[in-house]
N, C-alpha and C positions, 0 to 999 in steps of 0.2 A: 504494499499499499504506499502510495506516495506521500511525502510529508506535505503539510500545509505550505511551508517555505518554498518547496520545490514547485508546488501548483502555482503559487504566487510569481515566482520567478519566471516560470514558463509562460504564463499569461502576459507579464510585462514584456519579455523578449518577444513573443509573439507579436504583440502590439507594435513593438519598435520596428520589427522586420517588415510588418505590413505597412507601416507609416514610410519606411524607406522606399519600398517597391512603388508605393502610391506616388511619392514625390518623384520618383525616376520616370514613371508612366506620365505624370503631370508635365514634367519638364520635357519629355520627348514630344509630347502633344503640342507643347507651346512652341518648340523649335521647329518641328516637322510640319505643323499646320499653320499655326499663326504666323510665323516667320515667313513661311513659303506664300502664304496669302499676301503678306505686306510686300514681299519681292514682286509677286504679280502685279499688284496694284502701282508699284513704282514703275514697272516696265510699261504698263499702259499709259501712265502719265507722261513718260519720256516719248513714247510712240506718238501720243496726241500732239506733244509740243512740236516735234520734228514734222509732222504732217502739216503743220502750220506754215512751212516754207515751200509747201507744194502749191503751185500757181494753176494747176489744171493742165489738160492736154497731155501730151506725152511727157514721161518723166525725163527731165533735162539732166545733162551731166553735171551742172553746177549742184543740183539737188543731190546727186549721188555723191559728189565729192564732199559736200558738207556733212552728209550723214557719215562718210567715211572718217572725215576729220573728228566728228564727235565720238566715234567708235574707238579712235586712238586714245582718248582720255577717259573713257567711261569704263567702269566695271562690268557694264552690261552689253554683251555682244549685239550690235545692231548692224543691218546692212539693207540697202534699198535693192529690190528686185523689179526688173522691167523686162525680163525675157519673156516673150508671149508663150513660149513652150512651158515655163514654170506657171505661168498664170492661166493656161487654158485647162489646167487640171484633166488632161486626156481628151478634151473635148475642144475641136474635132480631131486632134491629132493623137497618134498612137506613140506615146513616150516610152522610151526604152529605159528609163532610170525613175526612181522614186521622186516625185515632186514634192514640194514644200506644203502644198495644199491639196485638198481633195475636192470633189465635187460639191459635197454638202457645204464644206468651208467656203467655197467659191461663191455659192449663193448667198450665204451670211455676208461675206465681204461685198458683194454687189449691192446689198441692202445698207451699207455703211456701217456694219456692226464689226466690232473687234473679236477676233477669235483667240482664245487661250487655250494652251495644251500643256499637259504635264505628263511625262512618262518617257519611256525610251523612244528615241528618234533614230531610225534606221540609217538615214543619210549621214547623221554625225556620229553614229554607233555610241551614243552616250544617253544618259538619263537627263532630260532638260525640262526647264520651264520655259515655255515659248509663247510669245505674244505677236500675233500678225494683225497690223493695222492697214486697213485698205487706202489706196489712192485712187478714187473713183472720180470720173468726169463724164457727164451726161450718160449716167447709167452704164458706163463701160469701166472695167477694172483696167486701169492703165499700169498699175504697178502695186507693190505692197512694202511695207516696212517689216522687216522680220527681226524681232528682238528675242533673244534667248539667254539662259543663264544655267550654267551646269548644276544640277541637283548635288553633285559631289561636293561642291564647295560649301553648300549649305550644311550637308552632313558633316563635313570635316569641322565647320565651326561649332556645330552641335556637339560633336563628338568630343571636341577639346574641352568644352564647358562641362559636358555630362561626365567626363572622366574626373574632373575636379569635383564635381558634385558627389559622384560615387565614392571617392576618396574621403571626403569630408563626411558623407553619410556613414561610412564604415567607422571612421574614427569617432563619429558621434554615437554610433551604435556600441562601440566598445566601451566608450565613457559612460553612457547610460546604463550599460550592462553592470559595469563596476559600482556605480552609484546605487543601482537597484538592489544588487547583492548586499552592500552595506545597510542600505535602508531596511531590507528585509530583516537583516540581522538584528537591527535596533528594535524593529516591530515585534520580532519573535521572542526577543529577550525576556519580556514580562510573561509572555504566554508559556515559555519554558519554565519560569518560575512557578507559574501556577500548576502546570503539569507536575513539577517536582513536589510541590506542596500538597497537591491532591493525592500523589502517590503516598507521601508520608502519612497523610490523614487516614487513607485506606488501610494502613498497617498500625493504625492505633495511636499516632502521635497527634493528638488534638491541639496541642500547644502551638503547632506550626502556623506561621503568618505570612502573607505576601506583602512585600514592600511596594506601596502606591506611589508611582513616579509621574502620573499624569492624570488629566481629567477627562480623557476621551473615554471611548467605549470599553478599551481595555482596562484603563484606570478604574472605571465604574464596576467592571466585572471583578477586578482584584478586591475593591471594597467590599462588593457583595459576598465574595469568598470569605474574607476576613470576618465579616458578620456571621456568615454561616458557621465558620470555624468556631466563633466565640460562642454561639448557640449549641453547637454540638458539644463543646467542651463543658459548658455549663450544664447541659442535660447529662452528660456522663457523670459529672461531679455529683449532680443531684441523685442520679441513680445509685452511685456508689454510697452516697449518704443514706439514701433511703434504704438500701439493703442493710448498712451498718446499723440503722436505727431499729429496722425490724428485728435484726439478731439481737440487739440489745434488749428491745421491749420483750421478746420472747424468752430471752435467757433468764430473766429475773424469776418470772412465775414458774418456769420449768425447773428452776434450781430449787425453788421452795417446795414444789410437788415432788420432785425427785428425792430431796433430802429428808422431808418429813415422812413421805411414804416409805422409804427404806428404814427409817428409824422406828416406824410403827411395825413394820414387818419383822424387824430384828428385835423387838420388845425392849428397844432403848428408851422409850418414853413412859413415864409412870401413867397408869390407868386413868388417875384423876385428871391428867392433862390430855388424854387422847382426843376427847371431844373437841377441845379447843384447837388441837393440831388439825383434826379432820375438817373443822370449819375454815381453818386457814388454807387448807388445800383446796376446798370448795371455792372460796373467794378467788384464789390465784387462777383456778381452772375457768371461773366465770370471767375474770379479767382477761385471761388469754382468748377465751371464746369471743368477748367483745371486741378485742383487737383485730382478730382475724376477720370477723364480720365487718368491721369498719374498713379494713384493708380491701375486702372484697367489694364493698360499696365504693370506695375510691377508684378501684381498677375499673369498675364498670361505669363509673361516672366519666372517667377520662376517656374510656373507648366509645362513649356515646357521641355520635356526630349529629344525629337528628333523632327528635322524638315526635310522637304524634300528639299534637296540641288539640285541645278540645276547650268548649267553653265551661268554665267552673265558677260556681258561686263562691267568692273568695271567703266570705264570713263562715259559711259552712264548712270549708275546708279547715279553716283555723280553729273551729270548734272541735273537729275531729282530731286535729293533730294535738290539740291542748288536752283532750282526753287521755291520749297515749302518753303524755309526760305527766299527768296528774298524780299518778302514784309516787314517782320520784319526788314530787314537790311536797306531798303529804309527810314523807319520810322526814324532811327538814322543816316540817311545819311552816310551809311557804304557800302563798297563794298565787293563782295565776288569773289575771283579769284580761278579758278579751273585749275590745270595742272596735267593730268593724262596720262599714257601710254596707248595708244588706243588699244594695243595688249593684255592687261592684261584681262584674264578671270578667274574668281574666282568661287569657289562652294559656293553658298549662296542661301538664301531665299531672293527674291527681296523686298518684303514688309518689312521685318525685317532689312535688309541691309539699305534701305532708312531711317527706323526709327532710326537707330543707328547714321547715318550720320546728319540727321536733328536735333537729340538731341545735338549732338556735336556743330554743327554750331549755333544753337540757344544759347547754352551755351557761346560760343564765343562772340556773339553778345550782350548778356545780360551784360557780365562783361568786355566790351571794351568801350572806350570812342567813342563819336560820331565822324564821320569822318575818322576813321581807317579802316583798311582792314583785312579781314579774309581769309587766304590762306589754299585751300584744294589741296593736291596733292597725287599721288599714283605712285608708281614704283615698279619694281620686286626686291625682296632681298631674294636669294636662291630660295627655293620651296614656298615662300610665297609672296603675295602682301602687300607692306607696304603702309599704308594709313595715311596721317597726316592731322590734322586740327590745324592750328596755328593762334593765335591772339596776339595783342599787347595791351592787356588790363591791368587790376589791378594786375593779378598774384595771386598765392597762396603760402602762407608761408610754408616752408619745414615741419613744424610739423604737418601740416593738410593734406599733400598730402596722407599719408597712409589711411585717413579716408574718402576721397572724394567719394568712391562708397558706403558708408553706407547710408542707407534710412534716409532721412530728415536731413542729415548732411550739415551744412552750415559754411562757413569760416567766412562770415559777416552776421551774422544774421539780423542786422538792415537794411542792404542794401537789403538783399534778400526779406525781408518783403515789402520793398516799391516798388521793381520792379517785385514782383510776382513770384519769384524763389521758388521752393517747396522743393528742396534737393533731387529730385528723379530721375532726368535725368541721372546721372552717374550710378546710381543703375540698371536702365533699360538697359543701354549700357553694364554693366558688365554681366548681366544675358544672354543678347542676343549674346554677343561675346563668352560665354561658349559653348552655344548650337551650334555655327558655328565652334567649335573646333579650334577657334583663341585665340590670347592673346592681351593684350594692356598695355600701361603704360602712365604716364603722367609726363611731366617736366615743371616746372614753376620757374619763378623768379618775386619776388614782384616788381610791378611797370613796368616790361618790357614785361610781357606776358606769355602765356601758350601754350604748344604744347602737343596734345594728339596724339599717335601713335598706330595704330591698325595693327595686322598682321593677314591675312586671307589666308586659304589655296588656292593654285591655282588648276584649273581644271586640271584632271590627264593627259589629253594629251599634256599639257605644258611641261611635263618631258619627252616626247618620243623623 
């Protein structure tokens, strides 16, 4: 397979060769055609001027001598003909040699027309341009002026110039070929860097980058490659971090379960403490089950590209989601208050919408003090439904707010470990909101509470 540089080089050289041949053909046309036509016109003008000395009647010796004198100083060969045999054109005489004019030409000359010819002339045994100017008196052809110019002289003149042009063209072709090769090398240099970087990235080196040296298409391609490399590197790091976090999260409950179960089997724990240790094993198993469930939910949410949206009464969906989280609220002696516009109808997936709301309410319960209230509200804002979940819990520091939707991110890791938080809830919410074509934001003040605001599209007929 030919390289791109070879294809470009062949294209440019082909264009240059075509240009040279075209210029040669054009030059040949100008010399062989236009210059010949100019010579013919000059000969006609000379012949016309010389016929001005003809006074009519038989062609006088003085006229012939004048024409001969002009011929001595002119680069055009010209002579006067008054021989009847030459002028008769085989009529009525039977001429044994080739005449200068034929019967058809004689008729044109009798009408006073000038005759021009180009080509081989047997009588002169040469390629000629010839012009025949009539000397007519009383409709009788008394004589002619015969002007001719050898075509060889024109060809020789043209050949000299064309030779110079060909030499110059070949030098130009060589120079342009050299410049083209150098230019292609400069153009291909960043592409070669891109090729090498792509090869390195294909073999796992995600830190590779390409130096951007221009703002043209190749420079833009290099910039795009760097952005892609940065994104892939970040994704790879997140994947590694994700696997490390999953391993870390699972190792703790597995260690508890393994350690206490072995101690129970080997009779190393007093009987009065067995129930407590079995309860601890059950809690750790539940936490591990919850973690794997959330991991599965997150994986499914990330794989969802499109869901089937349908009209849902938002207030009803909020009440059903609240009922699912009510038991957890009662454990902490908390209340969940729902205030929603009953006329709001949104485009959403029922199960996914409930999952979003349940995750937000459980987060609010988890990070709020016992006896407080979680408020869930919904109202119309423009063409969207504005849904809020507000708590009066511990709050989130401003520096942590941009990271709360990252997988396994915890503001207070020690607290999250004790109360079973996995750091996946808001990641799931973020993914599900995206597939609903909605948006969300989070506002929080440390020690005063957190408000999560969602914006979901209303059903179409709401705008009619």
